[in-house]
C-alpha positions in Angstrom: -2.3 -46.1 30.6 0.1 -43.7 32.4 3.7 -43.2 31.8 6.2 -42.2 34.9 9.3 -40.1 33.6 12.2 -40.3 36.4 14.9 -37.9 37.2 17.5 -37.8 34.9 19.6 -35.7 37.6 20.2 -35.4 41.1 19.5 -32.0 42.2 16.7 -29.1 42.7 13.7 -29.5 40.2 11.5 -26.5 39.9 9.0 -25.4 37.2 10.2 -24.3 33.8 9.2 -20.5 34.5 12.2 -20.4 36.9 14.3 -20.8 33.5 16.4 -17.5 33.0 15.5 -18.3 28.9 12.4 -17.6 27.3 12.6 -20.4 25.1 12.3 -22.7 27.9 10.0 -20.6 30.2 7.6 -19.9 27.8 7.4 -23.8 26.4 8.2 -22.9 23.1 9.9 -26.0 23.0 7.3 -28.0 25.0 6.5 -28.5 28.8 8.5 -30.2 31.5 10.5 -29.2 34.6 14.1 -27.9 35.4 17.0 -29.6 37.6 19.3 -27.5 39.3 22.3 -30.4 38.6 24.0 -31.2 42.1 25.4 -34.5 40.3 27.8 -34.9 37.2 25.8 -37.8 35.3 22.7 -37.7 33.1 20.4 -40.9 33.1 17.8 -42.3 31.2 14.9 -41.3 32.5 12.8 -44.4 30.8 13.5 -48.0 29.0 13.9 -46.4 25.4 15.5 -45.3 22.5 18.3 -42.4 21.7 16.7 -40.3 19.0 19.4 -37.4 18.9 22.7 -36.9 20.6 23.6 -33.2 19.8 27.4 -33.3 18.5 27.8 -30.9 21.3 27.2 -33.7 24.3 25.3 -31.2 26.0 22.0 -32.0 24.8 20.0 -35.7 24.0 16.3 -36.6 23.7 14.9 -40.1 24.0 11.7 -41.9 22.7 10.1 -44.7 24.9 8.2 -47.4 24.0 4.7 -45.3 24.1 6.2 -42.9 21.9 6.4 -39.9 24.3 9.7 -37.7 23.4 11.8 -36.0 26.2 14.7 -33.9 25.8 17.6 -33.4 28.5 19.0 -29.9 27.9 22.3 -29.7 29.8 22.7 -25.7 31.0 22.0 -22.7 29.1 23.9 -21.8 25.7 26.1 -24.7 26.3 26.1 -25.2 22.7 28.8 -22.4 22.4 31.1 -25.0 24.3 31.4 -27.1 21.4 31.6 -30.1 23.2 34.3 -28.9 25.9 33.6 -30.6 29.4 31.0 -33.1 28.0 31.5 -36.9 27.5 28.8 -38.6 26.0 28.4 -42.6 26.7 25.5 -43.3 24.4 25.4 -43.1 20.5 22.1 -42.4 18.5 19.7 -45.5 17.9 20.9 -46.9 21.0 18.4 -48.6 23.2 19.0 -47.6 26.8 16.9 -49.1 29.9 15.9 -46.4 33.0 19.2 -45.4 35.0 21.6 -46.2 32.1 24.1 -43.2 31.8 23.8 -41.1 28.9 26.2 -37.9 29.2 29.0 -36.9 32.0 29.9 -33.4 32.3 32.8 -31.6 34.3 29.8 -30.2 37.0 32.5 -26.8 37.7 33.7 -26.3 34.0 30.4 -26.3 32.7 29.0 -24.3 35.5 32.1 -21.5 35.1 31.5 -21.4 31.1 27.8 -21.7 30.8 25.2 -19.1 31.2 23.5 -21.6 33.8 23.7 -25.0 34.7 20.0 -25.6 35.1 19.0 -28.6 32.7 15.4 -28.4 31.6 13.9 -31.6 30.9 10.9 -31.6 28.1 8.2 -33.2 26.7 8.5 -32.2 23.1 5.7 -33.9 21.5 2.6 -32.3 24.2 0.0 -33.1 21.4 0.6 -36.8 22.1 1.1 -36.7 25.7 0.0 -34.4 28.9 1.8 -34.0 31.9 -0.9 -35.0 34.6 1.5 -35.0 37.8 5.0 -32.8 38.2 7.7 -32.9 41.2 8.8 -29.5 41.9 10.6 -27.1 44.2 12.2 -29.9 46.3 15.5 -31.9 46.1 15.4 -35.1 44.3 17.5 -37.6 43.3 18.4 -39.5 39.6 15.6 -41.9 38.9 13.4 -40.4 41.4 9.9 -39.9 40.0 9.9 -36.4 38.1 6.9 -36.5 35.8 3.8 -38.4 35.0 2.7 -38.3 31.3 -0.9 -39.7 30.0 -1.9 -39.8 26.4 -3.7 -37.3 24.6 -6.9 -38.1 22.9 -6.9 -36.2 19.6 -9.7 -36.0 17.2 -8.9 -36.5 13.7 -11.4 -34.5 10.8 -13.2 -36.7 8.3 -13.6 -35.4 5.1 -15.6 -36.7 2.1 -13.6 -39.3 -0.7 -16.3 -38.0 -3.4 -14.9 -36.4 -6.7 -11.7 -36.2 -8.7 -8.3 -36.7 -6.8 -5.3 -35.1 -8.3 -1.4 -34.2 -7.7 1.2 -32.0 -9.0 4.7 -31.5 -7.8 5.9 -27.8 -7.9 9.4 -26.1 -6.9 9.2 -23.6 -4.3 9.8 -20.3 -5.8 9.2 -18.6 -2.3 13.0 -17.2 -1.3 12.1 -18.3 2.1 10.4 -20.9 2.2 6.6 -21.3 3.2 6.4 -18.9 6.0 3.5 -17.0 7.7 2.6 -14.3 5.0 2.3 -16.7 1.8 1.1 -19.5 4.5 -1.7 -17.1 4.9 -2.3 -16.2 1.3 -2.5 -20.2 0.4 -4.8 -21.0 3.2 -6.7 -18.2 1.9 -6.9 -19.7 -1.7 -7.4 -23.1 -0.4 -10.7 -21.7 1.6 -12.0 -20.8 -1.6 -12.6 -24.3 -2.6 -14.7 -27.0 -2.0 -11.6 -29.6 -2.6 -9.7 -30.9 0.5 -6.3 -29.7 -0.2 -2.6 -30.9 1.1 0.8 -30.3 0.6 3.7 -32.8 1.0 7.3 -32.5 1.5 8.9 -35.9 2.0 7.1 -37.7 4.6 5.8 -34.7 6.2 1.8 -33.8 4.8 -0.1 -30.6 6.0 -3.4 -29.1 5.2 -3.5 -26.1 2.9 -6.0 -24.4 5.1 -3.8 -24.3 8.2 -1.3 -21.8 8.4 0.2 -23.7 11.0 0.5 -27.2 9.2 2.6 -25.6 6.6 4.8 -23.8 8.4 5.9 -27.2 10.1 6.4 -28.7 6.8 9.9 -26.7 7.0 10.2 -25.7 3.5 13.1 -23.9 1.9 13.7 -22.3 -1.6 13.6 -24.5 -4.2 12.4 -27.8 -2.0 10.0 -29.5 -4.2 6.7 -29.9 -2.8 3.6 -32.2 -4.2 0.0 -30.7 -4.0 -2.9 -33.1 -3.3 -6.2 -32.0 -4.0 -9.6 -34.4 -3.5 -13.2 -33.6 -4.7 -15.4 -31.9 -7.2 -13.3 -28.8 -7.8 -9.9 -30.6 -7.3 -8.5 -30.0 -10.6 -9.2 -26.2 -10.3 -8.0 -26.0 -7.0 -4.9 -27.7 -7.7 -4.4 -25.1 -10.4 -4.7 -22.2 -7.9 -2.2 -23.4 -5.1 0.6 -24.8 -7.7 -0.1 -21.4 -9.3 1.0 -19.8 -5.8 3.7 -21.9 -5.0 5.7 -21.9 -8.0 5.2 -17.6 -7.5 7.5 -15.8 -5.1 3.8 -13.8 -3.8 5.2 -10.8 -3.6 8.2 -11.8 -1.4 10.9 -10.7 -3.7 14.2 -11.6 -3.6 15.1 -11.7 0.7 17.1 -8.9 1.1 20.2 -9.2 2.9 20.3 -6.6 6.2 24.3 -5.4 6.3 25.3 -7.1 9.5 27.7 -5.5 11.8 31.4 -7.6 10.6 33.8 -9.1 13.0 36.4 -5.8 12.3 33.9 -3.6 12.7 32.8 -4.9 16.2 36.6 -4.8 17.2 36.7 -1.0 16.4 33.4 0.0 18.9 34.7 2.3 21.2 34.2 2.1 25.0 30.2 2.7 25.5 29.0 1.8 21.8 27.3 -1.9 21.4 27.1 -3.2 17.9 23.9 -5.0 16.2 22.7 -5.9 12.7 21.1 -3.9 11.3 16.8 -4.3 10.6 15.8 -0.5 9.6 18.2 2.0 8.4 18.3 5.9 9.7 19.6 7.8 12.5 17.9 8.6 15.9 19.0 10.3 18.7 16.8 10.2 22.6 16.6 8.8 25.9 16.4 4.7 26.6 13.1 3.6 27.3 13.4 -0.1 28.4 10.4 -2.1 27.4 9.9 -5.6 30.0 7.7 -8.0 28.7 4.1 -8.7 31.0 3.8 -12.1 32.0 0.6 -13.7 31.4 -0.4 -16.9 33.8 -3.3 -19.1 33.2 -5.0 -21.5 34.9 -4.5 -25.0 34.2 -7.5 -26.6 34.9 -11.3 -25.2 33.2 -14.5 -24.7 34.5 -16.1 -27.5 32.4 -15.6 -27.8 27.9 -18.8 -25.8 27.5 -17.9 -22.6 29.3 -13.9 -22.8 28.2 -15.0 -23.0 24.7 -17.5 -20.4 24.5 -14.5 -18.2 26.0 -12.0 -19.0 23.3 -14.4 -18.5 20.8 -14.9 -14.9 22.6 -11.5 -14.1 22.7 -11.0 -15.4 19.2 -13.6 -12.9 18.2 -12.5 -10.0 20.1 -8.9 -10.5 19.1 -9.6 -10.8 15.1 -11.9 -7.6 15.3 -8.5 -5.6 17.1 -6.4 -7.1 14.2 -9.2 -6.2 11.4 -9.0 -2.8 12.8 -5.3 -2.3 13.0 -5.3 -3.8 9.1 -7.6 -1.5 7.9 -5.7 1.5 9.4 -2.4 0.2 7.5 -1.1 -0.2 4.5 2.1 -1.7 3.2 4.1 -4.5 5.5 2.1 -3.2 8.5 -1.4 -4.5 6.1 0.6 -8.1 5.2 1.3 -8.9 8.9 -1.7 -7.9 9.8 -3.5 -10.6 7.6 -1.2 -12.9 8.3 -2.1 -13.0 12.1 -6.2 -13.3 10.9 -5.2 -16.2 9.3 -3.3 -17.3 12.2 -5.7 -16.8 14.7 -8.4 -18.5 12.8 -6.3 -21.3 11.9 -8.2 -24.7 11.6 -5.0 -27.0 13.1 -4.6 -24.6 16.3 -8.3 -24.1 17.0 -8.6 -28.1 16.7 -5.8 -28.8 19.3 -7.0 -26.2 21.7 -10.5 -28.1 21.7 -8.8 -31.3 22.4 -7.2 -29.9 25.7 -10.3 -28.1 26.3 -12.5 -31.5 26.3 -9.5 -32.9 28.5 -10.2 -30.6 31.3 -8.0 -27.6 30.4 -8.7 -23.9 30.7 -9.0 -21.8 27.1 -6.0 -20.1 28.3 -3.8 -23.4 29.2 -5.5 -25.1 25.7 -4.5 -22.1 23.9 -0.8 -21.9 25.1 -0.7 -25.5 24.6 -1.9 -25.6 21.1 0.5 -23.0 20.3 3.6 -24.1 21.7 3.3 -27.4 20.1 3.3 -25.8 16.6 6.1 -23.5 17.7 7.9 -27.1 18.5 6.9 -28.0 15.1 8.5 -24.9 13.5 11.9 -25.1 15.5 12.3 -28.5 14.8 12.8 -27.7 10.8 16.1 -25.7 11.8 14.9 -23.2 8.9 16.4 -20.0 10.4 13.5 -17.8 8.6 11.0 -19.8 9.4 12.0 -20.0 13.4 12.1 -16.0 12.8 8.1 -16.1 12.5 7.5 -17.8 15.6 7.0 -14.5 16.9 3.9 -14.5 15.2 2.8 -17.3 17.0 3.8 -16.1 20.2 2.2 -12.8 19.5 -1.3 -14.5 18.7 -0.8 -16.6 21.8 0.1 -13.1 24.3 -3.1 -11.4 22.3 -5.7 -14.2 23.2 -4.1 -14.8 26.8 -4.5 -10.8 27.5 -7.7 -11.0 26.2 -9.0 -14.1 28.2 -7.3 -13.0 31.3 -7.9 -9.5 31.4 -4.2 -8.7 31.6 -3.1 -5.2 29.8 0.1 -5.4 27.8 2.9 -3.3 27.5 3.8 -0.6 25.2 1.5 2.3 25.7 3.8 4.1 28.0 7.1 4.8 26.0 7.6 8.6 25.4 7.6 10.1 22.1 11.1 10.6 20.7 12.3 7.6 22.7 14.4 5.0 21.9 12.8 1.7 22.8 15.2 -0.8 24.5 13.8 -4.2 25.0 15.2 -8.3 24.7 12.8 -8.5 21.7 9.2 -7.2 20.6 6.3 -8.9 19.0 4.3 -7.5 15.6 1.7 -6.1 17.4 3.7 -4.3 20.1 5.2 -2.4 17.7 2.6 -1.6 15.5 0.9 0.0 19.3 4.3 1.5 20.1 4.3 3.0 16.7 1.4 5.3 17.6 3.7 6.8 20.6 6.4 8.1 18.0 9.4 6.9 19.2 12.6 7.6 17.4 14.0 4.2 17.2 14.5 0.4 18.3 17.3 -1.9 20.0 16.6 -5.4 20.2 19.1 -7.8 22.0 17.3 -10.8 20.1 15.5 -10.9 16.6 16.6 -11.3 13.2 16.9 -8.8 10.0 14.0 -10.7 8.3 11.4 -10.7 10.8 8.3 -9.3 10.9 9.4 -6.3 13.0 12.2 -5.7 10.7 10.0 -5.4 7.6 7.6 -3.3 9.9 10.3 -1.0 11.3 11.7 -0.5 7.9 8.3 0.0 6.3 7.6 2.7 9.2 11.1 4.5 8.6 12.1 3.6 12.2 15.8 3.1 12.5 16.3 -0.3 14.2 18.9 -2.9 15.5 18.5 -6.3 16.4 20.4 -9.1 17.8 22.5 -6.8 20.1 22.9 -9.2 22.9 23.4 -9.1 26.8 25.1 -6.0 26.5 21.7 -4.3 26.0 21.2 -5.0 29.8 23.5 -2.4 30.6 21.2 0.3 29.2 19.4 1.7 32.2 15.9 3.5 32.0 16.3 7.6 30.3 20.1 7.3 29.6 20.9 9.3 26.7 21.4 7.1 23.6 22.8 7.8 19.7 21.1 5.0 17.5 23.5 4.9 14.3 21.4 2.5 12.0 24.1 3.2 9.2 27.3 2.1 11.0 25.3 -0.2 13.0 26.1 0.6 16.8 24.4 2.7 19.4 26.0 4.7 22.1 25.7 4.9 25.4 25.9 8.6 27.3 27.5 10.0 24.5 30.2 12.9 25.0 29.4 16.6 23.8 31.8 16.0 20.7 29.8 13.0 20.1 26.3 14.7 20.4 27.2 18.1 18.2 28.6 15.3 15.2 25.4 13.2 15.3 22.7 16.6 15.5 24.8 17.6 12.8 23.7 14.6 10.5 20.3 14.6 11.9 20.0 18.5 11.1 20.9 17.9 7.7 19.0 15.0 6.4 15.6 16.7 8.2 16.5 20.0 6.2 16.6 17.9 3.3 13.0 16.3 4.0 11.5 19.7 5.1 12.7 21.6 1.7 11.3 18.2 -0.1 7.9 18.7 1.3 8.0 22.7 1.0 9.0 22.4 -2.6 6.8 18.9 -3.8 4.5 20.4 -5.7 6.9 22.6 -7.9 8.3 20.9 -11.2 11.6 19.5 -10.8 14.8 20.9 -12.6 18.4 20.2 -12.1 20.5 23.0 -10.3 21.8 24.2 -13.6 18.3 24.3 -14.9 18.0 20.7 -17.1 14.0 19.0 -16.6 14.4 15.9 -14.6 10.8 14.3 -14.1 9.9 12.7 -11.2 7.0 9.9 -11.3 5.9 7.1 -8.6 5.5 3.8 -9.2 1.7 3.1 -8.5 -0.8 0.1 -8.3 -4.1 1.8 -7.4 -5.7 5.1 -7.2 -4.9 5.0 -3.8 -1.2 4.6 -4.3 -2.2 7.4 -6.9 -3.4 9.8 -4.4 -0.3 9.2 -2.3 1.8 9.8 -4.8 -0.2 13.1 -5.9 0.5 14.2 -2.1 4.3 13.9 -2.7 4.1 15.5 -5.6 4.3 13.3 -8.5 4.5 14.6 -11.5 2.9 11.6 -13.7 3.0 7.4 -12.8 6.0 6.2 -14.7 4.8 2.7 -14.2 1.1 1.2 -13.0 1.9 -2.3 -12.3 -1.5 -3.6 -14.1 -0.8 -7.1 -12.9 -2.3 -6.7 -9.4 -5.4 -6.7 -11.2 -4.9 -10.2 -12.6 -3.2 -11.6 -9.4 -5.1 -13.9 -7.2 -8.3 -14.5 -8.9 -9.6 -17.4 -10.6 -10.3 -15.5 -14.0 -9.0 -12.6 -15.7 -10.8 -9.2 -15.0 -13.1 -7.7 -17.8 -12.6 -4.6 -19.6 -14.8 -2.9 -18.0 -13.1 -3.6 -14.6 -9.8 -3.0 -15.9 -11.7 0.4 -17.5 -12.8 1.5 -13.9 -9.5 1.0 -12.6 -7.4 3.0 -15.1 -9.9 5.7 -15.2 -9.7 6.3 -11.4 -5.9 6.3 -11.5 -6.1 8.7 -14.3 -8.1 11.0 -12.7 -6.5 10.9 -9.5 -3.5 12.2 -11.3 -5.7 14.7 -13.3 -3.8 16.7 -16.4 -0.5 14.0 -15.6 1.0 11.4 -17.9 0.2 7.7 -16.7 2.4 5.2 -18.0 0.1 1.6 -17.4 2.5 -1.5 -18.1 0.7 -4.2 -19.9 0.4 -7.5 -18.4 3.4 -8.7 -16.8 2.8 -12.4 -16.0 4.6 -15.4 -15.7 8.5 -16.3 -13.9 7.1 -14.8 -10.5 4.1 -13.6 -11.4 2.0 -16.5 -12.4 -1.9 -16.6 -12.4 -3.8 -19.7 -12.2 -6.2 -19.3 -15.3 -2.7 -18.7 -18.0 -1.5 -22.2 -17.7 2.2 -22.6 -18.2 4.3 -25.3 -18.6 6.5 -26.0 -15.6 10.0 -24.3 -16.9 13.4 -25.3 -15.7 14.1 -21.6 -15.1 11.0 -19.1 -15.5 13.5 -16.5 -15.3 14.3 -17.1 -18.7 10.8 -18.8 -20.2 7.6 -17.5 -20.7 7.4 -13.8 -19.2 5.7 -10.2 -20.0 5.0 -9.4 -23.5 5.9 -13.5 -24.6 2.8 -14.4 -22.4 0.7 -11.4 -23.6 1.2 -12.2 -27.3 0.5 -16.2 -26.7 -2.7 -14.8 -25.2 -3.9 -12.1 -27.7 -7.6 -12.2 -26.2 -6.1 -10.9 -22.8 -3.8 -8.5 -24.1 -6.7 -7.1 -26.7 -8.8 -6.8 -24.0 -6.3 -5.0 -21.8 -5.7 -2.2 -24.4 -9.0 -1.6 -25.3 -9.8 -0.7 -21.4 -6.3 1.3 -21.8 -8.0 2.9 -25.2 -11.2 4.2 -23.5 -9.6 6.3 -20.6 -10.5 9.7 -21.1 -9.0 12.0 -21.7 -7.7 10.4 -24.9 -3.5 10.3 -24.7 -3.4 10.7 -20.9 -2.7 6.9 -20.5 0.5 5.7 -22.3 1.1 2.0 -22.8 4.6 0.3 -22.1 5.4 -3.4 -23.0 7.4 -5.5 -20.5 10.6 -7.6 -21.1 11.0 -6.7 -24.5 14.1 -8.3 -26.2 13.3 -7.4 -30.0 12.0 -5.2 -32.1 9.8 -7.5 -33.5 7.7 -7.9 -30.3 7.0 -4.1 -30.6 6.0 -4.1 -33.9 3.1 -6.7 -32.9 2.0 -4.8 -30.1 2.0 -1.7 -31.9 0.0 -3.1 -34.9 -2.5 -4.3 -32.4 -3.0 -1.4 -30.6 -3.6 0.9 -33.9 -5.9 -1.7 -35.4 -8.0 -1.4 -32.3 -7.7 2.2 -32.7 -9.3 2.0 -35.6 -12.1 -0.6 -34.5 -12.9 1.9 -31.9 -12.5 5.4 -33.6 -10.4 6.6 -31.4 -8.6 9.9 -32.9 -6.0 10.4 -30.2 -2.6 9.1 -30.5 -1.1 6.8 -28.0 2.6 6.6 -27.1 4.2 3.4 -26.6 7.2 2.4 -24.9 9.4 -0.4 -24.1 11.0 -1.7 -20.9 14.8 -2.0 -21.0 14.9 -5.4 -18.9 17.3 -7.6 -20.7 20.5 -7.1 -21.9 19.2 -7.4 -25.9 17.4 -4.2 -25.1 19.8 -2.7 -23.6 22.2 -3.1 -26.2 19.9 -2.5 -29.3 18.4 0.5 -27.7 19.1 2.6 -30.7 16.9 0.1 -32.8 14.1 -0.1 -30.5 14.5 4.0 -30.0 13.8 4.5 -33.9 10.3 2.7 -33.5 9.3 3.3 -29.5 8.0 6.7 -28.0 10.1 6.3 -25.2 12.2 3.4 -23.2 11.8 2.9 -19.4 14.4 0.8 -17.7 13.4 -1.9 -15.2 16.4 -2.2 -12.9 15.4 -5.5 -10.9 15.4 -7.7 -13.7 17.8 -6.2 -15.6 20.3 -6.7 -12.5 19.5 -10.5 -12.6 19.8 -10.9 -16.1 23.2 -8.8 -16.9 24.5 -10.3 -13.4 23.4 -13.6 -14.2 21.9 -14.1 -10.8 18.3 -15.1 -10.0 17.2 -12.6 -7.2 14.6 -15.2 -6.1 17.6 -17.6 -5.0 18.6 -17.0 -1.6 22.2 -18.6 -2.0 22.8 -15.3 -4.2 20.5 -12.4 -4.1 22.7 -10.6 -1.5 24.7 -9.6 -4.4 22.2 -8.8 -7.0 22.7 -5.2 -6.6 21.8 -2.6 -9.4 24.9 -0.6 -8.5 27.1 -3.1 -9.9 29.2 -1.3 -12.7 28.2 -3.7 -15.4 24.6 -2.4 -14.9 25.3 0.7 -14.5 27.2 0.5 -18.0 24.1 -1.2 -19.4 21.9 2.2 -18.2 24.4 4.6 -19.4 24.7 2.6 -23.0 20.8 2.4 -23.4 20.7 6.7 -22.6 23.3 6.8 -25.2 21.5 4.8 -27.9 18.1 6.3 -27.5 19.6 9.8 -27.7 20.5 8.8 -31.3 16.4 8.8 -31.8 15.8 11.9 -29.6 14.1 9.5 -26.7 14.0 9.8 -23.5 14.8 7.1 -21.3 13.4 6.9 -17.7 14.2 4.3 -14.5 10.9 2.8 -13.1 13.0 0.1 -11.1 14.3 0.3 -7.8 17.3 1.7 -8.4 14.9 5.4 -8.7 14.3 5.0 -5.4 17.8 4.9 -3.8 18.9 8.3 -3.1 22.5 7.2 -3.6 21.8 6.2 -7.0 20.2 9.3 -8.4 22.8 11.4 -8.8 24.5 8.8 -10.9 21.3 7.9 -12.9 20.9 11.4 -13.6 24.9 11.8 -14.8 24.3 8.4 -17.1 21.5 10.4 -19.2 18.4 9.3 -17.3 15.6 12.0 -17.6 12.6 10.4 -15.6 12.8 8.8 -12.3 9.6 6.8 -11.1 10.0 6.0 -7.4 8.1 4.7 -4.4 5.4 7.1 -3.7 7.0 8.2 -0.4 10.1 8.9 -1.7 9.1 11.3 -4.7 9.2 14.8 -2.9 13.0 14.0 -1.2 14.3 12.4 -4.9 13.1 16.2 -6.4 15.0 17.6 -3.6 18.0 15.6 -4.7 18.3 16.2 -8.4 17.6 19.9 -7.3 20.7 19.9 -5.3 22.9 18.7 -8.4 24.3 20.0 -11.5 24.6 18.4 -15.0 28.4 18.9 -15.0 29.2 17.4 -11.6 26.5 14.7 -11.9 28.2 13.5 -15.0 31.6 13.5 -13.6 30.4 11.4 -10.6 28.8 8.6 -13.6 32.2 8.7 -14.9 33.8 8.0 -11.9 31.4 4.8 -11.0 31.7 3.2 -14.4 35.3 3.5 -13.2 34.7 1.3 -10.1 35.3 -2.4 -10.1 32.2 -3.7 -7.7 28.8 -2.6 -6.3 30.7 -1.7 -3.0 33.0 0.6 -4.5 30.2 2.4 -6.4 28.5 2.8 -2.9 31.8 4.0 -1.2 31.9 6.3 -3.7 28.1 7.8 -3.5 28.5 8.1 0.4 31.9 10.0 -0.4 29.6 12.1 -3.0 26.8 12.6 -0.4 29.0 14.3 1.9 30.3 17.1 -0.1 27.0 18.2 -0.7 
């Protein structure tokens, strides 16, 4: 049975494509019609109920008795008027009849203040209703027929109810809730089981195999989610999914990108445009304006069989393209590509597209509709972090439609060294653009935690986002200075601006060049003090990259990578092979293997840990290992087997007492005897707790070395959970309290002549290195790509000036003061 939607306004009806806002024009919120109003009163388009009425009075949605939901949005950017010019005439929950007045607005005042008066009328639940007829490109009166809706017959999947049915509640530790990357991992884990697994949040329920269904749950950090599993292997599946949800899945604490403060915005000079820093750095070059290619698709299909085959062929082709990108990528690019692979194979998306194809739509139209249904669901959550992930869905939509229609996507014509200027970019566009080697990125839209921002940071590509409409003033080819440290771009800079900026760039490039030239040389300070620069690694591939950068060894082998994302623990042989590969790649260099660091934010499905009110203060690190001597002894045997003997050293995580060190040493010595290993094995401890820092002298009396994990030490010193979005922005290891802990650790360890290293994130922060050296740290273990530059920074220091600098840092009152001091110190170099 069809439903006629009448026009809520008198005016000119047009297609949504004419709306100068991609949210509506690209149907991100649903399909419908736009009206250029000539009247000042919005009336009900059918008999129904007022579902929502925005507090600003500019938007209202209604639901018909048949279940159709329609949004009427008066003008563009009118939410910023904060209700000025709008008079609501109804309230939420009120029953209305067709033609009843809903909102009255001041036509002239709103027209002057808004971006546009054009008013989209959107069907927001397109999964239930399709538009069979619409009125466009003509004048229309209020209450005249605008659209005709027909119900969509949806197919439901049937699963077997055989086997066990279990469920368990879990509190999400994901810093940003379930967005694309975690959803892809959950889906991958769920597909390894026969059981039917669902996640439930409130009244929402999503299939764990469906990335999109999980995104639509609208979860956030700390939300309680119920995991339900039904089937023969339900209990195993439940344990695996609960373990994933209780971890941060490698997301870590959300990084708060430095936004441009209002005061700084006011200090912008003429010819400068401010923005939010997505990836730090400096760049200069001509503007290369990138405009998105529009992809038109036919609505009607040529038959279900032909359209289904076309959709499958396009999916296979795009999937192969993404897999090729993933194979050549590492780090953030690889993780984004994996998330895209999960989306393109998402069963919910494919089922929704199939339903539309059966109803007569073309493959392209069906795919676009399926994508935008899910975009609507995500946008309805109101979660800003999830909404940023809409770009991934739009990206998959464009790649599929380009393949289906033979449309060439943009991005290949950007010249090397240019600064890309665009409304927004999709992840796949950025990966393609990166091959052309642009100098930087300026985007009118976007957010600092979007996948594009993550990719730019991983590529070392300076980027500003959320620059707004002012970016439209930049002409193609205009000379630009991109300062993604202070947060602005300068258009048509003066000769003086160019000279100062060039000097900054030259200085940094000279340091990088010198670093690469001397990468293989041993690292000494300017006055001859030996400072070892090691690398943090997880695999032999990481070790090879570190060696190429001149790493003098590995200060941290993250052995937990062998234990996570699997159903059983790795065998002794598997572990030995991994450690042996790393040792051979770093031939002749020290390799420090951290013992299994499981628990808290890194759970393993096969190591059951009872739910903890505060996992950061519970079963973590060596506490878990000592509770599972079978796992601990297997790992130690694997390390002891590495040849040559003694190259691999053992490091104990999360130590809080000397007794833990003694227990591990006793096991090592017993196993050495059983395995007839003569070579001694050095055993060190990680200083990650205040207890370890303040008893460093007691630990140093029995440990062979100490290494500071600044990430955990910082959260424990500051009592700020680095996985909690509410406080994570304040978790800065440059806080004077943390620096004092580091200094005290070095002082106490020196009593027994033990060296102290830093293997946490602070060792990869160029501003921190002079302070760490001045505090007494003699080994720094950084990310592989920073090793050569870290060596060069240390070579430019004398121990006297480093100590004086560190002393000043300890007197600062905040992390911000320390960082300001560090910037001033760098400028004197």
